[in-house]
N, C-alpha and C positions, 0 to 999 in steps of 0.2 A: 286449337292452338298448335297441335302436332302437325296438322295438314299444312298450316302456314309455314312452319319451320321446314317441312319437307319441300314445299314449293320454293322457298328461298334457297335451300341447299341445292336443288336441281338447277335452278336458274344460275346460281353462282358457279356450279360445276361446268355448265355449258357456256358461261360467259354472256348470258342474256341480261339485258337491262331490265330493271324492275321499276315500274311506275305505280304510284298510288294516287287515288283521288277520292273525292266525295261528291256525290251528286245530291245536293240538298232537296231537289224536287223529284227524286226517284219515285217515291210512293205515289206521286200525282200522275205518273205514267201508267199505272196499273188500272185496267178496266174492270168493272164489276160485272161478271156474267149474269145475265137476266135470270137464268135458271137457278143461280145460287141464292140470290136475294134481291130484294128491291128496297131501296132506301129513299124516303121522301123527306123533304125539308120545307119548313115554312120559309117564305121569302124574307130575306134579311131587310131590316129597315134601311131605307134609302134606295132600295131596288124594287120596291113594290110597284107593280104596274097598275095604273088607274083602271078600275073596273074589274080587276082580277085580284083583289085584296085577299081573298080566301083561298086562292089557288096554292098548290104545293109544287115544289120543284123535285124532279127525280134525279138522284145522284147517279152519274154514269161512270165516274172514276173515283178511285180511292182518295181519301184525304188523311192527314196525319192523325186525327182523333179517332178514326175508325179502328175498332179493336183488332180486326184482321187485315189491316192495310199491309203489314209486312208479309203476311202469307200470300195475299193477292199479288204483291210485287214479285215474290219468289216464284210463284207459278207463271207469271208473265215472262220473267227472265228464263226460266226453265224451258218453257214452250218455245221461246225464240232460239235458244241454244240447240234444242232438238231439231228445229227446222233447218238451221244452217249446218248441222252435222258437227 
C-alpha cells in the first residue's frame, strides 16, 4: 500500500495522468515452463476425440485454478519488463 501511495504522490507532483484497469484474462497469458512442471488433463466431455478417448491433454499456459498461476504471471511480466528495460 505504501508503494501505491508513493506512486500516486509522484504522479500528482509531476502532473502525470493515472489510469487503472483490470485484465480479466491476465493469468491465461502466462506460459508454464516445461522444466518447471508438466500438467496433464483428461479431455473434457464434449471435446473427446473419437479413437483418442484415453488420451490426455498437456497444459501449456496457466489457468485460474492452478495454485501458482499468479506466480507464473508475475514471472512472465517481470521477464518482459527486464527485456524492454
